[in-house]
BAMI-640539 format. One record per atom (N, C-alpha, C): residue number from 0; residue in one letter; atom name; y negated, z negated, x. Coordinates in Angstrom, 2 decimals, padded with zeros to 5 digits, m for minus. Layout:
! residues N
<NUM,A,CA,<Y,Z,X>>,
...
This chain:
! residues 94
<0,X,N,<m182.66,m126.04,038.13>>,
<0,X,CA,<m183.49,m125.01,038.80>>,
<0,X,C,<m183.96,m124.00,038.28>>,
<1,X,N,<m185.38,m124.10,038.78>>,
<1,X,CA,<m186.47,m122.70,038.51>>,
<1,X,C,<m185.91,m121.41,039.15>>,
<2,X,N,<m186.30,m120.49,038.09>>,
<2,X,CA,<m185.69,m119.14,039.14>>,
<2,X,C,<m186.50,m118.90,040.46>>,
<3,X,N,<m187.45,m118.95,040.50>>,
<3,X,CA,<m188.35,m119.14,041.43>>,
<3,X,C,<m187.67,m119.78,042.80>>,
<4,X,N,<m187.25,m121.41,042.68>>,
<4,X,CA,<m186.41,m121.73,043.68>>,
<4,X,C,<m184.24,m121.12,043.93>>,
<5,X,N,<m183.96,m120.57,042.91>>,
<5,X,CA,<m183.16,m119.99,042.77>>,
<5,X,C,<m182.94,m118.72,044.07>>,
<6,X,N,<m184.13,m118.05,043.52>>,
<6,X,CA,<m184.82,m116.85,044.47>>,
<6,X,C,<m184.76,m117.17,045.97>>,
<7,X,N,<m185.26,m118.09,046.40>>,
<7,X,CA,<m185.86,m118.93,047.38>>,
<7,X,C,<m184.50,m119.60,048.27>>,
<8,X,N,<m183.03,m119.67,047.66>>,
<8,X,CA,<m182.27,m120.33,048.41>>,
<8,X,C,<m181.04,m119.08,048.48>>,
<9,X,N,<m181.28,m117.96,047.58>>,
<9,X,CA,<m180.31,m116.48,047.75>>,
<9,X,C,<m181.03,m116.30,048.72>>,
<10,X,N,<m182.21,m116.06,049.03>>,
<10,X,CA,<m183.07,m115.23,050.24>>,
<10,X,C,<m182.41,m115.79,051.04>>,
<11,X,N,<m182.44,m117.48,050.92>>,
<11,X,CA,<m182.37,m118.47,052.52>>,
<11,X,C,<m180.69,m117.74,052.86>>,
<12,X,N,<m180.20,m117.92,051.87>>,
<12,X,CA,<m178.93,m118.14,052.30>>,
<12,X,C,<m178.00,m116.59,052.87>>,
<13,X,N,<m178.86,m114.89,051.68>>,
<13,X,CA,<m178.73,m114.17,052.93>>,
<13,X,C,<m179.25,m114.09,054.23>>,
<14,X,N,<m179.90,m114.30,054.21>>,
<14,X,CA,<m180.80,m114.19,055.79>>,
<14,X,C,<m179.94,m115.01,056.40>>,
<15,X,N,<m179.16,m116.30,056.00>>,
<15,X,CA,<m178.20,m117.46,057.51>>,
<15,X,C,<m177.26,m116.51,057.49>>,
<16,X,N,<m176.71,m115.41,056.39>>,
<16,X,CA,<m175.23,m114.65,056.56>>,
<16,X,C,<m175.80,m113.44,057.67>>,
<17,X,N,<m176.95,m112.97,057.56>>,
<17,X,CA,<m177.45,m111.67,058.61>>,
<17,X,C,<m177.26,m112.25,059.54>>,
<18,X,N,<m178.09,m113.82,059.95>>,
<18,X,CA,<m178.71,m114.24,060.87>>,
<18,X,C,<m177.11,m114.50,061.85>>,
<19,X,N,<m176.36,m114.93,061.10>>,
<19,X,CA,<m174.74,m115.27,061.90>>,
<19,X,C,<m174.30,m113.91,062.34>>,
<20,X,N,<m174.25,m112.88,061.46>>,
<20,X,CA,<m173.58,m111.88,061.96>>,
<20,X,C,<m174.25,m110.66,062.93>>,
<21,X,N,<m175.56,m110.98,063.27>>,
<21,X,CA,<m176.44,m110.96,064.44>>,
<21,X,C,<m176.07,m111.35,065.74>>,
<22,X,N,<m175.34,m113.15,065.29>>,
<22,X,CA,<m175.10,m113.75,066.49>>,
<22,X,C,<m174.07,m113.40,067.24>>,
<23,X,N,<m172.66,m113.60,066.18>>,
<23,X,CA,<m171.77,m112.89,066.54>>,
<23,X,C,<m171.80,m111.74,067.39>>,
<24,X,N,<m172.20,m110.88,066.68>>,
<24,X,CA,<m172.10,m109.43,067.63>>,
<24,X,C,<m173.13,m109.44,069.37>>,
<25,X,N,<m174.12,m110.43,069.18>>,
<25,X,CA,<m174.78,m111.07,070.26>>,
<25,X,C,<m173.50,m111.74,071.64>>,
<26,X,N,<m172.77,m112.53,070.57>>,
<26,X,CA,<m171.78,m113.55,071.27>>,
<26,X,C,<m170.34,m112.19,071.86>>,
<27,X,N,<m170.37,m111.41,071.03>>,
<27,X,CA,<m169.21,m110.67,071.94>>,
<27,X,C,<m170.11,m109.36,072.67>>,
<28,X,N,<m170.81,m108.83,072.47>>,
<28,X,CA,<m171.49,m108.52,073.53>>,
<28,X,C,<m171.46,m109.06,074.46>>,
<29,X,N,<m171.89,m110.38,074.77>>,
<29,X,CA,<m172.57,m110.93,075.98>>,
<29,X,C,<m170.99,m111.28,076.49>>,
<30,X,N,<m169.81,m111.43,075.82>>,
<30,X,CA,<m168.23,m111.37,076.57>>,
<30,X,C,<m167.89,m110.34,076.82>>,
<31,X,N,<m168.24,m109.41,076.35>>,
<31,X,CA,<m167.73,m107.78,076.94>>,
<31,X,C,<m168.76,m107.45,078.30>>,
<32,X,N,<m169.96,m107.73,078.80>>,
<32,X,CA,<m170.23,m107.18,079.47>>,
<32,X,C,<m170.13,m108.20,080.54>>,
<33,X,N,<m169.74,m109.82,080.02>>,
<33,X,CA,<m169.47,m110.71,081.30>>,
<33,X,C,<m167.61,m110.27,082.43>>,
<34,X,N,<m167.00,m109.91,080.97>>,
<34,X,CA,<m166.10,m109.27,081.61>>,
<34,X,C,<m165.74,m107.64,082.51>>,
<35,X,N,<m166.53,m106.98,082.45>>,
<35,X,CA,<m166.94,m105.78,082.80>>,
<35,X,C,<m167.51,m105.86,084.39>>,
<36,X,N,<m168.67,m106.95,084.14>>,
<36,X,CA,<m169.43,m107.45,085.40>>,
<36,X,C,<m168.36,m107.75,086.15>>,
<37,X,N,<m167.34,m108.48,086.03>>,
<37,X,CA,<m166.18,m109.92,086.72>>,
<37,X,C,<m165.35,m107.87,087.32>>,
<38,X,N,<m164.84,m106.95,086.57>>,
<38,X,CA,<m164.15,m106.43,086.27>>,
<38,X,C,<m164.98,m105.16,087.13>>,
<39,X,N,<m166.39,m105.03,087.51>>,
<39,X,CA,<m166.56,m104.32,088.37>>,
<39,X,C,<m167.05,m104.94,090.10>>,
<40,X,N,<m166.86,m106.47,089.93>>,
<40,X,CA,<m167.16,m107.02,091.28>>,
<40,X,C,<m165.81,m106.78,092.28>>,
<41,X,N,<m164.59,m107.35,091.23>>,
<41,X,CA,<m163.28,m106.90,091.29>>,
<41,X,C,<m162.65,m105.15,092.08>>,
<42,X,N,<m163.32,m104.23,091.13>>,
<42,X,CA,<m163.24,m103.50,091.79>>,
<42,X,C,<m163.40,m103.11,093.26>>,
<43,X,N,<m164.91,m103.61,093.43>>,
<43,X,CA,<m165.65,m103.75,094.21>>,
<43,X,C,<m165.07,m104.18,095.54>>,
<44,X,N,<m164.98,m105.27,095.51>>,
<44,X,CA,<m164.12,m105.72,096.46>>,
<44,X,C,<m162.26,m105.41,096.42>>,
<45,X,N,<m162.32,m105.03,095.77>>,
<45,X,CA,<m160.31,m104.46,095.88>>,
<45,X,C,<m160.66,m102.81,096.95>>,
<46,X,N,<m161.79,m101.94,096.90>>,
<46,X,CA,<m161.84,m101.09,097.38>>,
<46,X,C,<m162.67,m101.24,098.64>>,
<47,X,N,<m163.05,m102.57,098.82>>,
<47,X,CA,<m164.19,m102.97,100.55>>,
<47,X,C,<m162.52,m102.95,100.95>>,
<48,X,N,<m161.71,m104.23,100.33>>,
<48,X,CA,<m160.45,m104.62,101.07>>,
<48,X,C,<m159.63,m103.29,101.81>>,
<49,X,N,<m159.10,m102.24,100.20>>,
<49,X,CA,<m158.05,m101.34,100.97>>,
<49,X,C,<m158.56,m100.70,102.05>>,
<50,X,N,<m159.94,m100.56,101.93>>,
<50,X,CA,<m160.30,m099.15,102.87>>,
<50,X,C,<m160.44,m100.28,104.65>>,
<51,X,N,<m160.28,m101.02,104.24>>,
<51,X,CA,<m160.25,m101.76,105.71>>,
<51,X,C,<m159.22,m101.94,105.86>>,
<52,X,N,<m158.19,m101.96,105.13>>,
<52,X,CA,<m156.27,m102.19,105.49>>,
<52,X,C,<m156.24,m100.36,106.01>>,
<53,X,N,<m156.62,m099.70,105.40>>,
<53,X,CA,<m156.84,m098.12,105.44>>,
<53,X,C,<m156.87,m097.47,107.02>>,
<54,X,N,<m158.28,m098.14,107.77>>,
<54,X,CA,<m158.90,m098.13,108.77>>,
<54,X,C,<m158.48,m098.66,109.50>>,
<55,X,N,<m157.83,m099.92,109.45>>,
<55,X,CA,<m157.89,m100.72,110.69>>,
<55,X,C,<m157.03,m100.20,111.73>>,
<56,X,N,<m156.02,m099.26,111.79>>,
<56,X,CA,<m155.14,m098.65,112.96>>,
<56,X,C,<m156.26,m097.52,113.79>>,
<57,X,N,<m156.91,m097.20,112.48>>,
<57,X,CA,<m157.92,m096.02,113.57>>,
<57,X,C,<m158.83,m097.07,114.57>>,
<58,X,N,<m159.68,m097.99,113.98>>,
<58,X,CA,<m160.53,m099.03,114.37>>,
<58,X,C,<m159.66,m099.61,115.57>>,
<59,X,N,<m158.21,m100.03,115.84>>,
<59,X,CA,<m157.76,m100.80,116.72>>,
<59,X,C,<m158.04,m099.23,117.73>>,
<60,X,N,<m157.36,m098.39,117.28>>,
<60,X,CA,<m157.05,m097.26,118.26>>,
<60,X,C,<m158.78,m097.00,118.82>>,
<61,X,N,<m159.03,m097.14,118.21>>,
<61,X,CA,<m161.21,m097.02,118.90>>,
<61,X,C,<m161.57,m097.86,119.88>>,
<62,X,N,<m161.18,m099.46,119.13>>,
<62,X,CA,<m161.25,m099.96,120.17>>,
<62,X,C,<m160.07,m100.06,121.47>>,
<63,X,N,<m159.32,m099.77,121.73>>,
<63,X,CA,<m158.46,m099.67,122.80>>,
<63,X,C,<m159.30,m098.56,123.61>>,
<64,X,N,<m159.69,m097.65,122.83>>,
<64,X,CA,<m160.00,m096.57,123.71>>,
<64,X,C,<m161.31,m096.91,124.71>>,
<65,X,N,<m162.46,m097.40,123.87>>,
<65,X,CA,<m163.77,m098.33,124.21>>,
<65,X,C,<m163.31,m099.25,125.90>>,
<66,X,N,<m162.16,m099.96,125.38>>,
<66,X,CA,<m162.08,m100.72,126.36>>,
<66,X,C,<m161.61,m100.05,127.36>>,
<67,X,N,<m161.02,m098.41,127.49>>,
<67,X,CA,<m160.27,m097.92,128.60>>,
<67,X,C,<m161.40,m097.16,129.46>>,
<68,X,N,<m162.23,m097.03,128.55>>,
<68,X,CA,<m163.76,m096.19,129.59>>,
<68,X,C,<m164.30,m097.35,129.75>>,
<69,X,N,<m164.50,m098.67,129.25>>,
<69,X,CA,<m164.98,m099.60,130.21>>,
<69,X,C,<m164.29,m100.20,131.50>>,
<70,X,N,<m162.89,m099.85,131.72>>,
<70,X,CA,<m162.25,m100.05,132.54>>,
<70,X,C,<m162.73,m099.04,133.47>>,
<71,X,N,<m162.39,m097.88,133.48>>,
<71,X,CA,<m163.34,m096.31,134.14>>,
<71,X,C,<m164.34,m096.96,134.49>>,
<72,X,N,<m165.41,m097.14,133.70>>,
<72,X,CA,<m166.64,m097.34,134.40>>,
<72,X,C,<m166.63,m098.54,135.52>>,
<73,X,N,<m165.86,m099.07,135.08>>,
<73,X,CA,<m165.61,m100.30,136.60>>,
<73,X,C,<m165.10,m099.75,137.86>>,
<74,X,N,<m164.11,m098.96,137.61>>,
<74,X,CA,<m163.60,m098.89,138.65>>,
<74,X,C,<m164.41,m097.61,139.04>>,
<75,X,N,<m165.27,m096.91,138.65>>,
<75,X,CA,<m165.86,m095.74,139.13>>,
<75,X,C,<m166.84,m096.66,140.13>>,
<76,X,N,<m167.38,m097.65,139.54>>,
<76,X,CA,<m168.52,m098.39,140.07>>,
<76,X,C,<m168.04,m099.31,141.65>>,
<77,X,N,<m166.89,m099.52,141.40>>,
<77,X,CA,<m166.27,m100.19,142.77>>,
<77,X,C,<m165.70,m099.23,143.47>>,
<78,X,N,<m165.59,m097.77,143.19>>,
<78,X,CA,<m165.68,m096.93,143.84>>,
<78,X,C,<m167.22,m096.48,144.73>>,
<79,X,N,<m167.99,m096.66,144.14>>,
<79,X,CA,<m169.33,m096.06,144.44>>,
<79,X,C,<m169.58,m097.30,145.44>>,
<80,X,N,<m169.33,m098.85,145.77>>,
<80,X,CA,<m169.53,m099.58,146.45>>,
<80,X,C,<m168.41,m099.69,147.61>>,
<81,X,N,<m167.64,m099.25,147.54>>,
<81,X,CA,<m166.42,m099.02,148.68>>,
<81,X,C,<m166.87,m097.41,149.26>>,
<82,X,N,<m167.77,m096.83,148.93>>,
<82,X,CA,<m168.03,m095.54,149.33>>,
<82,X,C,<m169.02,m095.96,150.71>>,
<83,X,N,<m170.12,m096.30,149.92>>,
<83,X,CA,<m171.07,m096.95,150.86>>,
<83,X,C,<m169.96,m098.01,152.18>>,
<84,X,N,<m168.87,m098.45,151.96>>,
<84,X,CA,<m168.42,m099.19,152.91>>,
<84,X,C,<m167.51,m098.21,154.14>>,
<85,X,N,<m167.33,m096.76,153.58>>,
<85,X,CA,<m166.90,m095.88,154.48>>,
<85,X,C,<m168.02,m095.35,154.78>>,
<86,X,N,<m169.29,m094.90,154.35>>,
<86,X,CA,<m170.20,m094.14,155.08>>,
<86,X,C,<m170.70,m095.17,156.59>>,
<87,X,N,<m170.48,m096.58,156.10>>,
<87,X,CA,<m170.50,m097.61,157.29>>,
<87,X,C,<m169.91,m097.00,158.81>>,
<88,X,N,<m169.07,m097.03,157.87>>,
<88,X,CA,<m167.45,m097.14,159.28>>,
<88,X,C,<m167.95,m095.85,159.69>>,
<89,X,N,<m168.04,m094.72,159.34>>,
<89,X,CA,<m168.69,m093.46,160.02>>,
<89,X,C,<m169.21,m092.85,160.86>>,
<90,X,N,<m170.46,m093.93,160.44>>,
<90,X,CA,<m171.75,m094.36,161.25>>,
<90,X,C,<m171.08,m095.02,161.96>>,
<91,X,N,<m170.16,m095.57,161.96>>,
<91,X,CA,<m170.02,m096.88,163.55>>,
<91,X,C,<m169.01,m095.95,164.08>>,
<92,X,N,<m168.26,m094.69,164.34>>,
<92,X,CA,<m167.28,m094.07,164.41>>,
<92,X,C,<m168.56,m092.67,165.62>>,
<93,X,N,<m169.72,m092.78,165.05>>,
<93,X,CA,<m170.41,m091.93,165.70>>,
<93,X,C,<m171.10,m092.42,167.53>>,
């Protein structure tokens, strides 16, 4: 083997070693990135469901108040229509 060939072989070997270390770092970085991405999604979902669990009693109470308001409005409307019937009765008494 000539000295030029030997030098090329050593350079190629060093270059392949350097490429291997770079590729290992890239793979490790990708694994760490995917782990933190999954962790981020789990934390977001946990916060979402946890806040819903904590707020659900208040939401149920609000829903009950809204239903009570709807019932009250319905009673007022019925009272208004019966008031019209009373007016007819009073006119009939005259």
